[in-house]
N, C-alpha and C positions, 0 to 999 in steps of 0.2 A: 847480690848475694846469691840468688838461685843459680845465676849462670856460673858464678864461681864454684859453687857446689857441684854442679853438673859436670864440669870439665876437670875438676881437680880431685874429687874424692873417688874411691874405689867404687862405691855404690853409684855414684852418679855416671861413671864412665860405663858401668855395666848396663845401667838403665838406658844410656845413650846407644850403646851397642844394640840392646833389644829393640829400641825404637827404629834404628837404622835397618835392622834385619827384617823386621815386620814390614816396614814401608818397601823393602826390596822384594820381599815374599809377594806383597801385594801387587807388585809390577810384574814379576816373573811368572807366576802361576797362571793368571789369565792368558798371557801371551802364549805360554807353553801349552796350555789346554786348547786355545784356539788352533795353534798351529798342528796340534795331534788331530783335532776334529777335521781340519782341512785336509791332512793326509788320509784320514779314514774315508772322507767323502770321494776322494779322488780314487782310492783303491777299490771302491764298489763299483766304479763306472766301467 
């Protein structure tokens, strides 16, 4: 029942979108920040 509600109702789909978006941000931001830190450290040399 919970899976049906998650994938078929408007509120469920919005919740699913938010969950996927937050997981995506948790992957993107650390990689982005690490890349910028690496660029910053190579610029100083």
